[in-house]
PQR file of N, CA, C, O and H, with PARSE charges and radii, in Angstrom:
ATOM      1  N   MET A   1      -2.531  -9.872 -22.873 -0.4000 1.5000
ATOM      2  CA  MET A   1      -1.492  -9.651 -21.888 -0.0000 2.0000
ATOM      3  C   MET A   1      -0.951 -11.006 -21.463  0.5500 1.7000
ATOM      4  O   MET A   1      -1.730 -11.930 -21.226 -0.5500 1.4000
ATOM      5  N   PRO A   2       0.355 -11.144 -21.362 -0.5600 1.5000
ATOM      6  CA  PRO A   2       0.940 -12.426 -20.967  0.2800 2.0000
ATOM      7  C   PRO A   2       0.444 -12.897 -19.598  0.5500 1.7000
ATOM      8  O   PRO A   2       0.207 -12.091 -18.698 -0.5500 1.4000
ATOM      9  N   LYS A   3       0.292 -14.203 -19.458 -0.4000 1.5000
ATOM     10  CA  LYS A   3      -0.222 -14.798 -18.222 -0.0000 2.0000
ATOM     11  C   LYS A   3       0.613 -14.409 -17.007  0.5500 1.7000
ATOM     12  O   LYS A   3       0.059 -14.132 -15.943 -0.5500 1.4000
ATOM     13  H   LYS A   3       0.483 -14.858 -20.188  0.4000 1.0000
ATOM     14  N   ALA A   4       1.928 -14.386 -17.148 -0.4000 1.5000
ATOM     15  CA  ALA A   4       2.802 -14.043 -16.011 -0.0000 2.0000
ATOM     16  C   ALA A   4       2.478 -12.646 -15.481  0.5500 1.7000
ATOM     17  O   ALA A   4       2.467 -12.437 -14.268 -0.5500 1.4000
ATOM     18  H   ALA A   4       2.378 -14.611 -18.012  0.4000 1.0000
ATOM     19  N   LEU A   5       2.216 -11.697 -16.365 -0.4000 1.5000
ATOM     20  CA  LEU A   5       1.870 -10.345 -15.927 -0.0000 2.0000
ATOM     21  C   LEU A   5       0.486 -10.303 -15.301  0.5500 1.7000
ATOM     22  O   LEU A   5       0.279  -9.619 -14.298 -0.5500 1.4000
ATOM     23  H   LEU A   5       2.225 -11.867 -17.351  0.4000 1.0000
ATOM     24  N   ARG A   6      -0.469 -11.031 -15.885 -0.4000 1.5000
ATOM     25  CA  ARG A   6      -1.817 -11.076 -15.300 -0.0000 2.0000
ATOM     26  C   ARG A   6      -1.762 -11.613 -13.878  0.5500 1.7000
ATOM     27  O   ARG A   6      -2.424 -11.090 -12.982 -0.5500 1.4000
ATOM     28  H   ARG A   6      -0.301 -11.586 -16.700  0.4000 1.0000
ATOM     29  N   GLU A   7      -0.968 -12.660 -13.675 -0.4000 1.5000
ATOM     30  CA  GLU A   7      -0.851 -13.236 -12.329 -0.0000 2.0000
ATOM     31  C   GLU A   7      -0.123 -12.298 -11.375  0.5500 1.7000
ATOM     32  O   GLU A   7      -0.521 -12.160 -10.219 -0.5500 1.4000
ATOM     33  H   GLU A   7      -0.430 -13.085 -14.403  0.4000 1.0000
ATOM     34  N   GLN A   8       0.929 -11.659 -11.845 -0.4000 1.5000
ATOM     35  CA  GLN A   8       1.699 -10.750 -10.993 -0.0000 2.0000
ATOM     36  C   GLN A   8       0.840  -9.591 -10.493  0.5500 1.7000
ATOM     37  O   GLN A   8       0.976  -9.159  -9.349 -0.5500 1.4000
ATOM     38  H   GLN A   8       1.252 -11.772 -12.785  0.4000 1.0000
ATOM     39  N   PHE A   9      -0.041  -9.094 -11.353 -0.4000 1.5000
ATOM     40  CA  PHE A   9      -0.863  -7.929 -10.990 -0.0000 2.0000
ATOM     41  C   PHE A   9      -2.289  -8.312 -10.638  0.5500 1.7000
ATOM     42  O   PHE A   9      -3.160  -7.445 -10.554 -0.5500 1.4000
ATOM     43  H   PHE A   9      -0.152  -9.445 -12.283  0.4000 1.0000
ATOM     44  N   HIS A  10      -2.541  -9.604 -10.431 -0.4000 1.5000
ATOM     45  CA  HIS A  10      -3.849 -10.110  -9.999 -0.0000 2.0000
ATOM     46  C   HIS A  10      -4.968  -9.651 -10.918  0.5500 1.7000
ATOM     47  O   HIS A  10      -6.030  -9.238 -10.451 -0.5500 1.4000
ATOM     48  H   HIS A  10      -1.834 -10.308 -10.499  0.4000 1.0000
ATOM     49  N   LEU A  11      -4.735  -9.721 -12.225 -0.4000 1.5000
ATOM     50  CA  LEU A  11      -5.749  -9.360 -13.208 -0.0000 2.0000
ATOM     51  C   LEU A  11      -6.502 -10.613 -13.622  0.5500 1.7000
ATOM     52  O   LEU A  11      -5.904 -11.652 -13.898 -0.5500 1.4000
ATOM     53  H   LEU A  11      -3.872 -10.057 -12.604  0.4000 1.0000
ATOM     54  N   THR A  12      -7.803 -10.501 -13.660 -0.4000 1.5000
ATOM     55  CA  THR A  12      -8.656 -11.612 -14.059 -0.0000 2.0000
ATOM     56  C   THR A  12      -9.487 -11.163 -15.259  0.5500 1.7000
ATOM     57  O   THR A  12      -9.550  -9.969 -15.551 -0.5500 1.4000
ATOM     58  H   THR A  12      -8.290  -9.657 -13.436  0.4000 1.0000
ATOM     59  N   PRO A  13     -10.124 -12.100 -15.955 -0.5600 1.5000
ATOM     60  CA  PRO A  13     -10.962 -11.689 -17.081  0.2800 2.0000
ATOM     61  C   PRO A  13     -11.975 -10.636 -16.626  0.5500 1.7000
ATOM     62  O   PRO A  13     -12.662 -10.816 -15.621 -0.5500 1.4000
ATOM     63  N   GLY A  14     -12.055  -9.558 -17.365 -0.4000 1.5000
ATOM     64  CA  GLY A  14     -12.966  -8.465 -17.020 -0.0000 2.0000
ATOM     65  C   GLY A  14     -12.318  -7.371 -16.181  0.5500 1.7000
ATOM     66  O   GLY A  14     -12.936  -6.332 -15.946 -0.5500 1.4000
ATOM     67  H   GLY A  14     -11.497  -9.412 -18.181  0.4000 1.0000
ATOM     68  N   SER A  15     -11.081  -7.583 -15.722 -0.4000 1.5000
ATOM     69  CA  SER A  15     -10.383  -6.538 -14.963 -0.0000 2.0000
ATOM     70  C   SER A  15     -10.213  -5.304 -15.838  0.5500 1.7000
ATOM     71  O   SER A  15      -9.893  -5.414 -17.022 -0.5500 1.4000
ATOM     72  H   SER A  15     -10.580  -8.427 -15.912  0.4000 1.0000
ATOM     73  N   GLU A  16     -10.424  -4.147 -15.262 -0.4000 1.5000
ATOM     74  CA  GLU A  16     -10.226  -2.909 -16.003 -0.0000 2.0000
ATOM     75  C   GLU A  16      -8.799  -2.416 -15.799  0.5500 1.7000
ATOM     76  O   GLU A  16      -8.225  -2.576 -14.722 -0.5500 1.4000
ATOM     77  H   GLU A  16     -10.684  -4.058 -14.300  0.4000 1.0000
ATOM     78  N   ILE A  17      -8.236  -1.817 -16.841 -0.4000 1.5000
ATOM     79  CA  ILE A  17      -6.881  -1.289 -16.782 -0.0000 2.0000
ATOM     80  C   ILE A  17      -6.876   0.145 -17.288  0.5500 1.7000
ATOM     81  O   ILE A  17      -7.733   0.542 -18.078 -0.5500 1.4000
ATOM     82  H   ILE A  17      -8.702  -1.687 -17.716  0.4000 1.0000
ATOM     83  N   ASP A  18      -5.902   0.914 -16.823 -0.4000 1.5000
ATOM     84  CA  ASP A  18      -5.648   2.261 -17.323 -0.0000 2.0000
ATOM     85  C   ASP A  18      -4.428   2.180 -18.224  0.5500 1.7000
ATOM     86  O   ASP A  18      -3.442   1.524 -17.890 -0.5500 1.4000
ATOM     87  H   ASP A  18      -5.206   0.592 -16.181  0.4000 1.0000
ATOM     88  N   ILE A  19      -4.498   2.849 -19.366 -0.4000 1.5000
ATOM     89  CA  ILE A  19      -3.372   2.890 -20.300 -0.0000 2.0000
ATOM     90  C   ILE A  19      -2.953   4.334 -20.457  0.5500 1.7000
ATOM     91  O   ILE A  19      -3.768   5.195 -20.789 -0.5500 1.4000
ATOM     92  H   ILE A  19      -5.299   3.383 -19.637  0.4000 1.0000
ATOM     93  N   GLU A  20      -1.667   4.599 -20.214 -0.4000 1.5000
ATOM     94  CA  GLU A  20      -1.128   5.953 -20.299 -0.0000 2.0000
ATOM     95  C   GLU A  20      -0.019   5.975 -21.344  0.5500 1.7000
ATOM     96  O   GLU A  20       0.902   5.159 -21.306 -0.5500 1.4000
ATOM     97  H   GLU A  20      -1.005   3.900 -19.944  0.4000 1.0000
ATOM     98  N   SER A  21      -0.118   6.914 -22.274 -0.4000 1.5000
ATOM     99  CA  SER A  21       0.904   7.066 -23.301 -0.0000 2.0000
ATOM    100  C   SER A  21       1.972   8.023 -22.793  0.5500 1.7000
ATOM    101  O   SER A  21       1.661   9.104 -22.291 -0.5500 1.4000
ATOM    102  H   SER A  21      -0.866   7.577 -22.306  0.4000 1.0000
ATOM    103  N   THR A  22       3.237   7.620 -22.927 -0.4000 1.5000
ATOM    104  CA  THR A  22       4.353   8.475 -22.526 -0.0000 2.0000
ATOM    105  C   THR A  22       5.289   8.638 -23.719  0.5500 1.7000
ATOM    106  O   THR A  22       5.105   7.988 -24.748 -0.5500 1.4000
ATOM    107  H   THR A  22       3.489   6.742 -23.335  0.4000 1.0000
ATOM    108  N   ALA A  23       6.282   9.498 -23.585 -0.4000 1.5000
ATOM    109  CA  ALA A  23       7.252   9.705 -24.654 -0.0000 2.0000
ATOM    110  C   ALA A  23       8.042   8.426 -24.930  0.5500 1.7000
ATOM    111  O   ALA A  23       8.489   8.198 -26.054 -0.5500 1.4000
ATOM    112  H   ALA A  23       6.431  10.026 -22.749  0.4000 1.0000
ATOM    113  N   ASP A  24       8.214   7.588 -23.894 -0.4000 1.5000
ATOM    114  CA  ASP A  24       9.009   6.368 -24.037 -0.0000 2.0000
ATOM    115  C   ASP A  24       8.198   5.126 -24.375  0.5500 1.7000
ATOM    116  O   ASP A  24       8.768   4.086 -24.704 -0.5500 1.4000
ATOM    117  H   ASP A  24       7.852   7.774 -22.981  0.4000 1.0000
ATOM    118  N   GLY A  25       6.879   5.220 -24.298 -0.4000 1.5000
ATOM    119  CA  GLY A  25       6.071   4.036 -24.573 -0.0000 2.0000
ATOM    120  C   GLY A  25       4.714   4.130 -23.930  0.5500 1.7000
ATOM    121  O   GLY A  25       4.064   5.175 -23.967 -0.5500 1.4000
ATOM    122  H   GLY A  25       6.416   6.065 -24.031  0.4000 1.0000
ATOM    123  N   VAL A  26       4.289   3.029 -23.339 -0.4000 1.5000
ATOM    124  CA  VAL A  26       2.958   2.934 -22.748 -0.0000 2.0000
ATOM    125  C   VAL A  26       3.079   2.394 -21.330  0.5500 1.7000
ATOM    126  O   VAL A  26       3.888   1.507 -21.058 -0.5500 1.4000
ATOM    127  H   VAL A  26       4.817   2.180 -23.309  0.4000 1.0000
ATOM    128  N   ILE A  27       2.265   2.941 -20.429 -0.4000 1.5000
ATOM    129  CA  ILE A  27       2.176   2.428 -19.058 -0.0000 2.0000
ATOM    130  C   ILE A  27       0.789   1.821 -18.905  0.5500 1.7000
ATOM    131  O   ILE A  27      -0.219   2.467 -19.193 -0.5500 1.4000
ATOM    132  H   ILE A  27       1.608   3.662 -20.650  0.4000 1.0000
ATOM    133  N   ILE A  28       0.750   0.576 -18.448 -0.4000 1.5000
ATOM    134  CA  ILE A  28      -0.510  -0.118 -18.213 -0.0000 2.0000
ATOM    135  C   ILE A  28      -0.579  -0.451 -16.729  0.5500 1.7000
ATOM    136  O   ILE A  28       0.353  -1.031 -16.173 -0.5500 1.4000
ATOM    137  H   ILE A  28       1.568   0.052 -18.214  0.4000 1.0000
ATOM    138  N   ARG A  29      -1.683  -0.082 -16.089 -0.4000 1.5000
ATOM    139  CA  ARG A  29      -1.849  -0.392 -14.665 -0.0000 2.0000
ATOM    140  C   ARG A  29      -3.305  -0.729 -14.391  0.5500 1.7000
ATOM    141  O   ARG A  29      -4.190  -0.307 -15.135 -0.5500 1.4000
ATOM    142  H   ARG A  29      -2.441   0.389 -16.540  0.4000 1.0000
ATOM    143  N   PRO A  30      -3.562  -1.490 -13.322 -0.5600 1.5000
ATOM    144  CA  PRO A  30      -4.949  -1.787 -12.967  0.2800 2.0000
ATOM    145  C   PRO A  30      -5.721  -0.478 -12.762  0.5500 1.7000
ATOM    146  O   PRO A  30      -5.202   0.461 -12.158 -0.5500 1.4000
ATOM    147  N   ALA A  31      -6.935  -0.418 -13.255 -0.4000 1.5000
ATOM    148  CA  ALA A  31      -7.738   0.805 -13.183 -0.0000 2.0000
ATOM    149  C   ALA A  31      -7.953   1.243 -11.742  0.5500 1.7000
ATOM    150  O   ALA A  31      -8.226   0.426 -10.863 -0.5500 1.4000
ATOM    151  H   ALA A  31      -7.356  -1.181 -13.746  0.4000 1.0000
ATOM    152  N   GLY A  32      -7.824   2.537 -11.519 -0.4000 1.5000
ATOM    153  CA  GLY A  32      -8.094   3.108 -10.204 -0.0000 2.0000
ATOM    154  C   GLY A  32      -7.025   2.888  -9.173  0.5500 1.7000
ATOM    155  O   GLY A  32      -7.200   3.277  -8.018 -0.5500 1.4000
ATOM    156  H   GLY A  32      -7.602   3.200 -12.233  0.4000 1.0000
ATOM    157  N   HIS A  33      -5.913   2.273  -9.549 -0.4000 1.5000
ATOM    158  CA  HIS A  33      -4.851   2.021  -8.579 -0.0000 2.0000
ATOM    159  C   HIS A  33      -3.782   3.099  -8.689  0.5500 1.7000
ATOM    160  O   HIS A  33      -3.366   3.478  -9.784 -0.5500 1.4000
ATOM    161  H   HIS A  33      -5.771   1.957 -10.487  0.4000 1.0000
ATOM    162  N   SER A  34      -3.361   3.567  -7.566 -0.4000 1.5000
ATOM    163  CA  SER A  34      -2.219   4.469  -7.496 -0.0000 2.0000
ATOM    164  C   SER A  34      -1.407   4.061  -6.274  0.5500 1.7000
ATOM    165  O   SER A  34      -1.825   3.202  -5.499 -0.5500 1.4000
ATOM    166  H   SER A  34      -3.698   3.259  -6.677  0.4000 1.0000
ATOM    167  N   ALA A  35      -0.276   4.665  -6.113 -0.4000 1.5000
ATOM    168  CA  ALA A  35       0.579   4.306  -4.980 -0.0000 2.0000
ATOM    169  C   ALA A  35      -0.152   4.569  -3.668  0.5500 1.7000
ATOM    170  O   ALA A  35      -0.706   5.649  -3.464 -0.5500 1.4000
ATOM    171  H   ALA A  35       0.064   5.363  -6.743  0.4000 1.0000
ATOM    172  N   ALA A  36      -0.150   3.578  -2.781 -0.4000 1.5000
ATOM    173  CA  ALA A  36      -0.811   3.738  -1.485 -0.0000 2.0000
ATOM    174  C   ALA A  36       0.043   4.575  -0.540  0.5500 1.7000
ATOM    175  O   ALA A  36      -0.491   5.293   0.305 -0.5500 1.4000
ATOM    176  H   ALA A  36       0.300   2.701  -2.947  0.4000 1.0000
ATOM    177  N   LEU A  37       1.369   4.491  -0.676 -0.4000 1.5000
ATOM    178  CA  LEU A  37       2.272   5.269   0.154 -0.0000 2.0000
ATOM    179  C   LEU A  37       2.948   6.330  -0.700  0.5500 1.7000
ATOM    180  O   LEU A  37       3.525   6.031  -1.745 -0.5500 1.4000
ATOM    181  H   LEU A  37       1.803   3.908  -1.363  0.4000 1.0000
ATOM    182  N   VAL A  38       2.867   7.563  -0.242 -0.4000 1.5000
ATOM    183  CA  VAL A  38       3.454   8.684  -0.963 -0.0000 2.0000
ATOM    184  C   VAL A  38       4.422   9.397  -0.032  0.5500 1.7000
ATOM    185  O   VAL A  38       4.102   9.640   1.132 -0.5500 1.4000
ATOM    186  H   VAL A  38       2.398   7.805   0.607  0.4000 1.0000
ATOM    187  N   ASP A  39       5.596   9.730  -0.534 -0.4000 1.5000
ATOM    188  CA  ASP A  39       6.605  10.435   0.259 -0.0000 2.0000
ATOM    189  C   ASP A  39       6.246  11.916   0.301  0.5500 1.7000
ATOM    190  O   ASP A  39       6.218  12.583  -0.732 -0.5500 1.4000
ATOM    191  H   ASP A  39       5.856   9.533  -1.479  0.4000 1.0000
ATOM    192  N   ARG A  40       5.974  12.420   1.489 -0.4000 1.5000
ATOM    193  CA  ARG A  40       5.682  13.832   1.702 -0.0000 2.0000
ATOM    194  C   ARG A  40       6.725  14.401   2.657  0.5500 1.7000
ATOM    195  O   ARG A  40       6.646  14.194   3.868 -0.5500 1.4000
ATOM    196  H   ARG A  40       5.997  11.878   2.329  0.4000 1.0000
ATOM    197  N   ALA A  41       7.694  15.112   2.111 -0.4000 1.5000
ATOM    198  CA  ALA A  41       8.755  15.736   2.912 -0.0000 2.0000
ATOM    199  C   ALA A  41       9.463  14.714   3.795  0.5500 1.7000
ATOM    200  O   ALA A  41       9.751  14.984   4.961 -0.5500 1.4000
ATOM    201  H   ALA A  41       7.759  15.280   1.127  0.4000 1.0000
ATOM    202  N   GLY A  42       9.741  13.535   3.231 -0.4000 1.5000
ATOM    203  CA  GLY A  42      10.483  12.523   3.961 -0.0000 2.0000
ATOM    204  C   GLY A  42       9.644  11.643   4.862  0.5500 1.7000
ATOM    205  O   GLY A  42      10.194  10.808   5.581 -0.5500 1.4000
ATOM    206  H   GLY A  42       9.507  13.315   2.284  0.4000 1.0000
ATOM    207  N   VAL A  43       8.315  11.804   4.847 -0.4000 1.5000
ATOM    208  CA  VAL A  43       7.418  10.998   5.668 -0.0000 2.0000
ATOM    209  C   VAL A  43       6.491  10.234   4.737  0.5500 1.7000
ATOM    210  O   VAL A  43       5.877  10.827   3.849 -0.5500 1.4000
ATOM    211  H   VAL A  43       7.869  12.483   4.263  0.4000 1.0000
ATOM    212  N   LEU A  44       6.382   8.912   4.932 -0.4000 1.5000
ATOM    213  CA  LEU A  44       5.468   8.130   4.118 -0.0000 2.0000
ATOM    214  C   LEU A  44       4.041   8.344   4.609  0.5500 1.7000
ATOM    215  O   LEU A  44       3.734   8.134   5.783 -0.5500 1.4000
ATOM    216  H   LEU A  44       6.880   8.431   5.653  0.4000 1.0000
ATOM    217  N   VAL A  45       3.178   8.764   3.691 -0.4000 1.5000
ATOM    218  CA  VAL A  45       1.781   9.035   4.006 -0.0000 2.0000
ATOM    219  C   VAL A  45       0.922   8.063   3.207  0.5500 1.7000
ATOM    220  O   VAL A  45       1.112   7.912   2.000 -0.5500 1.4000
ATOM    221  H   VAL A  45       3.428   8.935   2.738  0.4000 1.0000
ATOM    222  N   HIS A  46      -0.017   7.406   3.871 -0.4000 1.5000
ATOM    223  CA  HIS A  46      -0.890   6.436   3.211 -0.0000 2.0000
ATOM    224  C   HIS A  46      -2.084   7.151   2.590  0.5500 1.7000
ATOM    225  O   HIS A  46      -2.773   7.932   3.246 -0.5500 1.4000
ATOM    226  H   HIS A  46      -0.171   7.528   4.851  0.4000 1.0000
ATOM    227  N   HIS A  47      -2.312   6.867   1.311 -0.4000 1.5000
ATOM    228  CA  HIS A  47      -3.485   7.362   0.603 -0.0000 2.0000
ATOM    229  C   HIS A  47      -4.246   6.158   0.106  0.5500 1.7000
ATOM    230  O   HIS A  47      -3.730   5.386  -0.702 -0.5500 1.4000
ATOM    231  H   HIS A  47      -1.752   6.233   0.777  0.4000 1.0000
ATOM    232  N   GLY A  48      -5.435   5.990   0.566 -0.4000 1.5000
ATOM    233  CA  GLY A  48      -6.228   4.851   0.120 -0.0000 2.0000
ATOM    234  C   GLY A  48      -7.132   4.390   1.240  0.5500 1.7000
ATOM    235  O   GLY A  48      -7.168   4.989   2.315 -0.5500 1.4000
ATOM    236  H   GLY A  48      -5.854   6.617   1.222  0.4000 1.0000
ATOM    237  N   PRO A  49      -7.849   3.335   0.982 -0.5600 1.5000
ATOM    238  CA  PRO A  49      -8.786   2.848   1.988  0.2800 2.0000
ATOM    239  C   PRO A  49      -8.061   2.240   3.178  0.5500 1.7000
ATOM    240  O   PRO A  49      -6.955   1.714   3.055 -0.5500 1.4000
ATOM    241  N   ASN A  50      -8.707   2.326   4.322 -0.4000 1.5000
ATOM    242  CA  ASN A  50      -8.174   1.705   5.528 -0.0000 2.0000
ATOM    243  C   ASN A  50      -8.533   0.236   5.484  0.5500 1.7000
ATOM    244  O   ASN A  50      -9.700  -0.127   5.634 -0.5500 1.4000
ATOM    245  H   ASN A  50      -9.605   2.753   4.422  0.4000 1.0000
ATOM    246  N   THR A  51      -7.542  -0.608   5.280 -0.4000 1.5000
ATOM    247  CA  THR A  51      -7.813  -2.037   5.177 -0.0000 2.0000
ATOM    248  C   THR A  51      -7.586  -2.760   6.496  0.5500 1.7000
ATOM    249  O   THR A  51      -7.940  -3.932   6.627 -0.5500 1.4000
ATOM    250  H   THR A  51      -6.595  -0.313   5.158  0.4000 1.0000
ATOM    251  N   ALA A  52      -7.003  -2.083   7.467 -0.4000 1.5000
ATOM    252  CA  ALA A  52      -6.753  -2.702   8.767 -0.0000 2.0000
ATOM    253  C   ALA A  52      -8.031  -2.677   9.596  0.5500 1.7000
ATOM    254  O   ALA A  52      -8.724  -1.662   9.659 -0.5500 1.4000
ATOM    255  H   ALA A  52      -6.715  -1.131   7.361  0.4000 1.0000
ATOM    256  N   ARG A  53      -8.326  -3.778  10.213 -0.4000 1.5000
ATOM    257  CA  ARG A  53      -9.519  -3.861  11.053 -0.0000 2.0000
ATOM    258  C   ARG A  53      -9.086  -3.904  12.526  0.5500 1.7000
ATOM    259  O   ARG A  53      -9.481  -4.787  13.287 -0.5500 1.4000
ATOM    260  H   ARG A  53      -7.763  -4.603  10.162  0.4000 1.0000
ATOM    261  N   ILE A  54      -8.256  -2.911  12.896 -0.4000 1.5000
ATOM    262  CA  ILE A  54      -7.789  -2.839  14.276 -0.0000 2.0000
ATOM    263  C   ILE A  54      -7.996  -1.425  14.785  0.5500 1.7000
ATOM    264  O   ILE A  54      -8.142  -0.480  14.010 -0.5500 1.4000
ATOM    265  H   ILE A  54      -7.935  -2.194  12.278  0.4000 1.0000
ATOM    266  N   ASP A  55      -8.006  -1.303  16.092 -0.4000 1.5000
ATOM    267  CA  ASP A  55      -8.074   0.010  16.724 -0.0000 2.0000
ATOM    268  C   ASP A  55      -6.639   0.540  16.787  0.5500 1.7000
ATOM    269  O   ASP A  55      -5.848   0.102  17.623 -0.5500 1.4000
ATOM    270  H   ASP A  55      -7.887  -2.071  16.721  0.4000 1.0000
ATOM    271  N   ILE A  56      -6.311   1.475  15.909 -0.4000 1.5000
ATOM    272  CA  ILE A  56      -4.942   1.975  15.784 -0.0000 2.0000
ATOM    273  C   ILE A  56      -4.468   2.597  17.098  0.5500 1.7000
ATOM    274  O   ILE A  56      -3.343   2.345  17.528 -0.5500 1.4000
ATOM    275  H   ILE A  56      -6.953   1.831  15.230  0.4000 1.0000
ATOM    276  N   ALA A  57      -5.302   3.397  17.732 -0.4000 1.5000
ATOM    277  CA  ALA A  57      -4.901   4.054  18.985 -0.0000 2.0000
ATOM    278  C   ALA A  57      -4.582   3.020  20.063  0.5500 1.7000
ATOM    279  O   ALA A  57      -3.602   3.166  20.794 -0.5500 1.4000
ATOM    280  H   ALA A  57      -6.217   3.602  17.384  0.4000 1.0000
ATOM    281  N   ALA A  58      -5.402   1.985  20.162 -0.4000 1.5000
ATOM    282  CA  ALA A  58      -5.159   0.937  21.155 -0.0000 2.0000
ATOM    283  C   ALA A  58      -3.880   0.174  20.824  0.5500 1.7000
ATOM    284  O   ALA A  58      -3.114  -0.171  21.724 -0.5500 1.4000
ATOM    285  H   ALA A  58      -6.197   1.866  19.568  0.4000 1.0000
ATOM    286  N   PHE A  59      -3.644  -0.093  19.540 -0.4000 1.5000
ATOM    287  CA  PHE A  59      -2.426  -0.784  19.125 -0.0000 2.0000
ATOM    288  C   PHE A  59      -1.188   0.029  19.496  0.5500 1.7000
ATOM    289  O   PHE A  59      -0.231  -0.518  20.044 -0.5500 1.4000
ATOM    290  H   PHE A  59      -4.266   0.187  18.809  0.4000 1.0000
ATOM    291  N   VAL A  60      -1.197   1.321  19.205 -0.4000 1.5000
ATOM    292  CA  VAL A  60      -0.047   2.185  19.523 -0.0000 2.0000
ATOM    293  C   VAL A  60       0.171   2.225  21.029  0.5500 1.7000
ATOM    294  O   VAL A  60       1.307   2.142  21.495 -0.5500 1.4000
ATOM    295  H   VAL A  60      -1.974   1.766  18.760  0.4000 1.0000
ATOM    296  N   ARG A  61      -0.903   2.351  21.788 -0.4000 1.5000
ATOM    297  CA  ARG A  61      -0.803   2.396  23.258 -0.0000 2.0000
ATOM    298  C   ARG A  61      -0.202   1.087  23.781  0.5500 1.7000
ATOM    299  O   ARG A  61       0.668   1.102  24.651 -0.5500 1.4000
ATOM    300  H   ARG A  61      -1.826   2.419  21.409  0.4000 1.0000
ATOM    301  N   GLN A  62      -0.668  -0.030  23.252 -0.4000 1.5000
ATOM    302  CA  GLN A  62      -0.165  -1.341  23.684 -0.0000 2.0000
ATOM    303  C   GLN A  62       1.318  -1.503  23.343  0.5500 1.7000
ATOM    304  O   GLN A  62       2.094  -1.975  24.173 -0.5500 1.4000
ATOM    305  H   GLN A  62      -1.375  -0.043  22.545  0.4000 1.0000
ATOM    306  N   GLU A  63       1.712  -1.118  22.139 -0.4000 1.5000
ATOM    307  CA  GLU A  63       3.119  -1.203  21.743 -0.0000 2.0000
ATOM    308  C   GLU A  63       3.996  -0.306  22.611  0.5500 1.7000
ATOM    309  O   GLU A  63       5.078  -0.711  23.035 -0.5500 1.4000
ATOM    310  H   GLU A  63       1.082  -0.734  21.465  0.4000 1.0000
ATOM    311  N   ARG A  64       3.529   0.904  22.872 -0.4000 1.5000
ATOM    312  CA  ARG A  64       4.294   1.844  23.697 -0.0000 2.0000
ATOM    313  C   ARG A  64       4.484   1.270  25.101  0.5500 1.7000
ATOM    314  O   ARG A  64       5.581   1.325  25.657 -0.5500 1.4000
ATOM    315  H   ARG A  64       2.650   1.233  22.527  0.4000 1.0000
ATOM    316  N   ASP A  65       3.418   0.722  25.666 -0.4000 1.5000
ATOM    317  CA  ASP A  65       3.512   0.140  27.012 -0.0000 2.0000
ATOM    318  C   ASP A  65       4.455  -1.060  27.016  0.5500 1.7000
ATOM    319  O   ASP A  65       5.254  -1.225  27.937 -0.5500 1.4000
ATOM    320  H   ASP A  65       2.527   0.677  25.214  0.4000 1.0000
ATOM    321  N   SER A  66       4.359  -1.889  25.991 -0.4000 1.5000
ATOM    322  CA  SER A  66       5.218  -3.068  25.892 -0.0000 2.0000
ATOM    323  C   SER A  66       6.689  -2.671  25.782  0.5500 1.7000
ATOM    324  O   SER A  66       7.545  -3.264  26.438 -0.5500 1.4000
ATOM    325  H   SER A  66       3.710  -1.755  25.242  0.4000 1.0000
ATOM    326  N   ARG A  67       6.978  -1.681  24.964 -0.4000 1.5000
ATOM    327  CA  ARG A  67       8.360  -1.231  24.803 -0.0000 2.0000
ATOM    328  C   ARG A  67       8.902  -0.572  26.059  0.5500 1.7000
ATOM    329  O   ARG A  67      10.072  -0.746  26.399 -0.5500 1.4000
ATOM    330  H   ARG A  67       6.283  -1.199  24.431  0.4000 1.0000
ATOM    331  N   SER A  68       8.067   0.175  26.744 -0.4000 1.5000
ATOM    332  CA  SER A  68       8.555   0.846  27.960 -0.0000 2.0000
ATOM    333  C   SER A  68       8.847  -0.188  29.060  0.5500 1.7000
ATOM    334  O   SER A  68       9.770   0.010  29.851 -0.5500 1.4000
ATOM    335  H   SER A  68       7.116   0.317  26.468  0.4000 1.0000
ATOM    336  N   ARG A  69       8.086  -1.271  29.125 -0.4000 1.5000
ATOM    337  CA  ARG A  69       8.348  -2.328  30.112 -0.0000 2.0000
ATOM    338  C   ARG A  69       9.677  -3.027  29.820  0.5500 1.7000
ATOM    339  O   ARG A  69      10.393  -3.404  30.748 -0.5500 1.4000
ATOM    340  H   ARG A  69       7.337  -1.432  28.483  0.4000 1.0000
ATOM    341  N   ARG A  70      10.014  -3.205  28.529 -0.4000 1.5000
ATOM    342  CA  ARG A  70      11.270  -3.857  28.156 -0.0000 2.0000
ATOM    343  C   ARG A  70      12.482  -2.996  28.475  0.5500 1.7000
ATOM    344  O   ARG A  70      13.572  -3.528  28.683 -0.5500 1.4000
ATOM    345  H   ARG A  70       9.432  -2.899  27.775  0.4000 1.0000
ATOM    346  N   GLN A  71      12.317  -1.682  28.518 -0.4000 1.5000
ATOM    347  CA  GLN A  71      13.428  -0.779  28.734 -0.0000 2.0000
ATOM    348  C   GLN A  71      13.708  -0.512  30.197  0.5500 1.7000
ATOM    349  O   GLN A  71      14.774   0.002  30.536 -0.5500 1.4000
ATOM    350  H   GLN A  71      11.432  -1.250  28.349  0.4000 1.0000
ATOM    351  N   VAL A  72      12.782  -0.849  31.063 -0.4000 1.5000
ATOM    352  CA  VAL A  72      12.967  -0.618  32.498 -0.0000 2.0000
ATOM    353  C   VAL A  72      13.804  -1.756  33.076  0.5500 1.7000
ATOM    354  O   VAL A  72      13.406  -2.919  33.000 -0.5500 1.4000
ATOM    355  H   VAL A  72      11.916  -1.267  30.788  0.4000 1.0000
ATOM    356  N   PRO A  73      14.975  -1.423  33.660 -0.5600 1.5000
ATOM    357  CA  PRO A  73      15.799  -2.472  34.254  0.2800 2.0000
ATOM    358  C   PRO A  73      15.105  -3.113  35.446  0.5500 1.7000
ATOM    359  O   PRO A  73      14.421  -2.437  36.215 -0.5500 1.4000
ATOM    360  N   SER A  74      15.283  -4.418  35.595 -0.4000 1.5000
ATOM    361  CA  SER A  74      14.637  -5.153  36.692 -0.0000 2.0000
ATOM    362  C   SER A  74      15.482  -5.072  37.953  0.5500 1.7000
ATOM    363  O   SER A  74      15.106  -5.628  38.985 -0.5500 1.4000
ATOM    364  H   SER A  74      15.839  -4.967  34.971  0.4000 1.0000
TER
END
């Protein structure tokens, strides 16, 4: 595989890949990888591991409070 492609897809020696045959050719992708965001009825849904190390509920609450303070006229 050309070096530019290995670097673009972060492939290193020993990386596993999936090869799929199609009518138009071949699809090569890193093994076990699929789209993390999938469109479900117009809403992007994340499929995959949670890589964020934050408390999502606290983050949303903080953002909501911050935005509501900006919208209140002084």
